[in-house]
C-alpha positions as CSV (number, residue, x, y, z in Angstrom):
1,X,6.4,14.7,-17.6
2,X,4.9,11.6,-16.1
3,X,1.0,11.7,-15.3
4,X,1.3,10.4,-12.4
5,X,4.9,12.0,-11.4
6,X,3.6,15.5,-11.8
7,X,0.5,15.4,-9.5
8,X,1.1,17.3,-6.1
9,X,0.2,15.1,-3.1
10,X,-1.7,16.8,-0.4
11,X,-0.8,16.8,2.9
12,X,-3.4,16.2,5.4
13,X,-3.9,18.4,8.8
14,X,-2.0,15.9,11.5
15,X,0.4,14.4,9.1
16,X,3.9,16.3,9.3
17,X,6.3,15.5,6.1
18,X,10.4,15.5,7.3
19,X,12.6,15.7,3.7
20,X,16.1,15.2,5.4
21,X,19.7,14.9,3.5
22,X,20.1,12.4,0.5
23,X,16.1,12.3,0.3
24,X,15.5,10.5,3.6
25,X,11.7,11.0,3.9
26,X,10.0,10.4,7.0
27,X,5.8,11.2,7.3
28,X,4.4,11.2,11.4
29,X,0.5,11.0,11.2
30,X,-2.2,9.6,13.2
31,X,-1.7,6.0,12.7
32,X,2.2,6.1,13.2
33,X,5.4,7.2,11.6
34,X,7.0,5.6,8.0
35,X,10.3,6.3,6.8
36,X,12.2,5.6,3.5
37,X,15.1,6.5,1.7
38,X,14.2,7.3,-2.1
39,X,16.3,7.7,-5.3
40,X,19.0,10.6,-4.6
41,X,18.1,12.5,-8.1
42,X,14.9,12.9,-7.5
43,X,14.0,16.2,-6.2
44,X,11.5,16.6,-3.7
45,X,9.7,19.9,-2.3
46,X,6.8,21.3,0.4
47,X,5.1,24.3,-0.6
48,X,1.4,25.5,0.7
49,X,0.6,21.9,2.3
50,X,1.6,20.2,-1.1
51,X,4.3,18.3,-1.9
52,X,6.0,17.8,-5.3
53,X,8.3,15.5,-7.1
54,X,10.3,16.7,-9.9
55,X,13.0,14.9,-12.1
56,X,16.4,16.0,-13.2
57,X,15.5,15.0,-17.1
58,X,13.7,13.6,-19.7
59,X,15.9,9.9,-19.4
60,X,14.3,6.5,-19.5
61,X,15.4,5.9,-16.1
62,X,14.2,9.4,-14.8
63,X,10.9,8.9,-16.2
64,X,10.7,6.1,-14.4
65,X,12.0,6.9,-11.1
66,X,9.3,10.5,-11.4
67,X,5.8,8.1,-11.1
68,X,7.6,5.6,-8.8
69,X,8.8,8.4,-5.8
70,X,5.8,10.0,-6.3
71,X,3.6,7.1,-5.3
72,X,5.9,5.6,-2.4
73,X,5.6,9.0,-1.0
74,X,1.8,9.4,-1.6
75,X,1.5,6.0,0.1
76,X,3.4,7.0,2.9
77,X,1.0,9.5,3.4
78,X,-2.3,7.7,2.8
79,X,-0.9,5.0,5.4
80,X,-0.2,7.0,8.4
81,X,-3.7,8.7,7.5
82,X,-6.2,6.3,7.0
83,X,-4.0,2.9,6.8
84,X,-4.4,-0.1,4.4
85,X,-6.2,-3.1,4.5
86,X,-6.6,-6.7,2.9
87,X,-9.4,-9.0,3.4
88,X,-8.6,-13.0,2.7
89,X,-11.0,-15.6,3.0
90,X,-10.1,-19.2,4.1
91,X,-12.6,-21.9,2.6
92,X,-12.3,-25.5,3.5
93,X,-14.2,-27.8,6.1
94,X,-11.7,-26.9,9.7
95,X,-10.1,-24.6,7.8
96,X,-9.6,-21.6,10.4
97,X,-7.2,-19.2,12.0
98,X,-7.0,-17.3,15.4
99,X,-5.4,-14.4,16.8
100,X,-3.4,-15.1,19.9
101,X,-1.7,-12.6,21.5
102,X,1.4,-11.3,18.9
103,X,0.9,-14.2,16.9
104,X,-1.7,-15.7,14.5
105,X,-2.4,-19.8,14.2
106,X,-3.3,-21.6,11.2
107,X,-5.3,-25.0,10.8
108,X,-5.4,-25.4,7.0
109,X,-5.4,-28.9,6.6
110,X,-2.3,-29.9,7.6
111,X,-1.3,-32.5,10.4
112,X,-0.3,-29.5,12.7
113,X,-1.1,-26.2,13.3
114,X,1.0,-23.5,11.7
115,X,2.0,-20.1,14.0
116,X,3.0,-16.9,12.2
117,X,3.8,-13.7,14.5
118,X,1.9,-10.5,13.7
119,X,4.8,-7.7,12.4
120,X,4.5,-4.5,14.8
121,X,2.0,-2.1,13.3
122,X,0.3,-4.9,11.6
123,X,-3.1,-5.4,13.5
124,X,-5.2,-8.8,12.3
125,X,-9.1,-9.8,13.0
126,X,-10.5,-12.8,12.4
127,X,-14.2,-13.7,11.5
128,X,-16.7,-16.2,10.7
129,X,-18.7,-15.9,7.7
130,X,-22.0,-16.7,7.0
131,X,-22.0,-18.6,3.4
132,X,-24.4,-21.2,2.0
133,X,-24.0,-24.6,3.6
134,X,-21.3,-25.8,0.8
135,X,-18.9,-23.1,1.4
136,X,-17.1,-23.1,5.0
137,X,-15.4,-20.1,5.0
138,X,-13.7,-17.6,7.7
139,X,-12.6,-14.2,6.9
140,X,-9.1,-12.7,7.9
141,X,-9.0,-8.9,8.0
142,X,-5.5,-7.3,8.0
143,X,-4.7,-3.4,8.7
144,X,-1.5,-1.8,8.7
145,X,0.4,1.5,7.6
146,X,2.7,0.4,5.3
147,X,1.4,-0.7,2.2
148,X,4.7,-3.1,1.3
149,X,4.6,-4.7,4.5
150,X,1.0,-5.4,3.9
151,X,1.4,-6.6,0.9
152,X,3.7,-9.0,1.4
153,X,2.5,-10.5,4.7
154,X,-0.5,-11.1,2.8
155,X,1.1,-12.9,0.1
156,X,3.4,-15.2,3.0
157,X,-0.3,-15.8,4.4
158,X,-1.9,-17.4,1.0
159,X,1.3,-19.3,0.6
160,X,0.4,-21.2,3.4
161,X,-2.1,-23.1,1.5
162,X,-3.1,-21.6,-2.0
163,X,-6.5,-22.3,-3.2
164,X,-6.7,-25.2,-5.3
165,X,-9.0,-25.4,-8.7
166,X,-10.9,-28.3,-8.1
167,X,-12.9,-27.4,-4.7
168,X,-11.4,-24.0,-4.1
169,X,-10.0,-25.0,-0.7
170,X,-7.3,-22.9,0.5
171,X,-6.4,-19.2,1.3
172,X,-7.3,-16.8,-1.2
173,X,-8.0,-12.9,-1.2
174,X,-11.5,-11.9,-1.0
175,X,-11.6,-10.3,-4.4
176,X,-9.7,-12.9,-5.9
177,X,-11.8,-15.4,-8.4
178,X,-10.7,-18.7,-8.3
179,X,-10.7,-20.6,-12.4
180,X,-12.4,-23.7,-11.6
181,X,-11.8,-26.9,-13.3
182,X,-14.0,-29.7,-14.3
183,X,-13.0,-32.5,-11.8
184,X,-12.9,-36.7,-13.4
185,X,-15.7,-37.3,-15.8
186,X,-17.8,-40.6,-15.2
187,X,-16.3,-43.6,-16.4
188,X,-17.5,-44.9,-19.9
189,X,-18.7,-48.5,-20.1
């Protein structure tokens, strides 16, 4: 059996998991409600406060779906319980972001500011970081209960100005390491 798929998902207090027809799973908790339709071949069962996922056969497709289904449901439970967050850094002179109501405005070296709507269920917080003088940096923290939505939003924000390898300017994930390149060598005489 799948090592991930066979692990039971513990349902914490205050979280309600409902399995409807066609594997429509709804998870309600303190941070909101998430809903998703899973593959119809996977069997979901709730017993003694634990949710288990089983597969009908040992075919390659069912083995793949087993771990995936368990992970998707586990992420839903974790999302409505604690939520997920990503931290991003804006590195560069004059690079900044500002939250204005339900939108965020980026100034990242273009001739115009870029506005982006903040989706429902997502919270953003911008802070100035105290780094050495050569690094001008701001920090953006994105929090959401849906892990997929969070990842996609962070990727779209990073796409606005990808970090470049020479000076390291751009929007990057906080834990991302940029491989730096050497600039031009001095002219030979």
